[in-house]
C-alpha positions as a Markdown table, in Angstrom:
| # | Residue | x | y | z |
|---|---|---|---|---|
| 1 | Met | -5.6 | 3.7 | 4.8 |
| 2 | Ile | -5.9 | 0.0 | 5.4 |
| 3 | Asp | -2.7 | -1.8 | 6.5 |
| 4 | Gln | -0.4 | 1.1 | 5.6 |
| 5 | Asn | 2.0 | 2.8 | 7.9 |
| 6 | Leu | 1.9 | 6.5 | 7.0 |
| 7 | Glu | 5.0 | 7.0 | 9.1 |
| 8 | Asn | 6.9 | 5.7 | 6.0 |
| 9 | Phe | 5.3 | 8.4 | 3.8 |
| 10 | Pro | 5.6 | 11.8 | 5.7 |
| 11 | Asn | 4.1 | 13.9 | 2.9 |
| 12 | Leu | 1.2 | 11.5 | 2.4 |
| 13 | Lys | 0.6 | 11.5 | 6.2 |
| 14 | Arg | 0.6 | 15.3 | 6.3 |
| 15 | Trp | -2.0 | 15.3 | 3.5 |
| 16 | Phe | -4.2 | 12.9 | 5.3 |
| 17 | Glu | -4.0 | 14.9 | 8.5 |
| 18 | Thr | -4.8 | 18.1 | 6.6 |
| 19 | Ile | -7.9 | 16.5 | 4.9 |
| 20 | Gln | -9.1 | 15.0 | 8.2 |
| 21 | Ala | -9.0 | 18.4 | 9.9 |
| 22 | Arg | -11.2 | 20.1 | 7.3 |
| 23 | Pro | -14.6 | 20.9 | 8.7 |
| 24 | Ala | -16.4 | 19.3 | 5.7 |
| 25 | Thr | -14.5 | 16.0 | 6.3 |
| 26 | Val | -15.3 | 16.1 | 10.0 |
| 27 | Arg | -19.0 | 16.6 | 9.2 |
| 28 | Ala | -19.0 | 13.8 | 6.5 |
| 29 | Tyr | -17.4 | 11.3 | 8.9 |
| 30 | Ala | -20.0 | 12.2 | 11.6 |
| 31 | Lys | -22.8 | 11.6 | 9.2 |
| 32 | Ala | -21.3 | 8.2 | 8.2 |
| 33 | Glu | -20.9 | 7.0 | 11.8 |
| 34 | Pro | -24.3 | 5.2 | 12.0 |
| 35 | Phe | -23.5 | 3.2 | 8.9 |
| 36 | Ile | -19.9 | 2.2 | 9.5 |
| 37 | Asn | -20.5 | -1.0 | 11.5 |
| 38 | Gln | -23.6 | -2.2 | 9.7 |
| 39 | Pro | -23.3 | -5.8 | 8.3 |
| 40 | Ile | -22.9 | -6.0 | 4.5 |
| 41 | Asp | -25.5 | -8.1 | 2.7 |
| 42 | Met | -23.3 | -9.4 | -0.1 |
| 43 | Glu | -26.1 | -11.1 | -2.0 |
| 44 | Lys | -28.1 | -7.9 | -2.2 |
| 45 | Met | -25.0 | -6.0 | -3.1 |
| 46 | Trp | -24.2 | -8.3 | -6.0 |
| 47 | Ser | -27.8 | -8.3 | -7.2 |
| 48 | Leu | -27.8 | -4.5 | -7.3 |
| 49 | Leu | -24.5 | -4.3 | -9.1 |
| 50 | Phe | -25.1 | -6.9 | -11.8 |
| 51 | Asn | -27.8 | -8.3 | -14.0 |
| 52 | Gln | -29.8 | -5.1 | -14.1 |
| 53 | Ser | -31.8 | -3.6 | -16.9 |
| 54 | Ala | -34.0 | -0.4 | -17.0 |
| 55 | Ser | -37.0 | -2.5 | -15.9 |
| 56 | Thr | -35.3 | -4.2 | -12.9 |
| 57 | Val | -33.6 | -1.2 | -11.3 |
| 58 | Gln | -34.8 | -0.5 | -7.8 |
| 59 | Leu | -35.7 | 3.1 | -7.1 |
């Protein structure tokens, strides 16, 4: 969670810790590691999100 102190929410903190310990979550975070610190190309992101039609969608 961004800018949240889970110490103020003990049940939510327990839930986050439980989910983080699950093997599937550990594997998913490991697979995402190479992409976490990549720069974001906002212009490309906006062009992919908006002004699309069936003929302009990139496959």
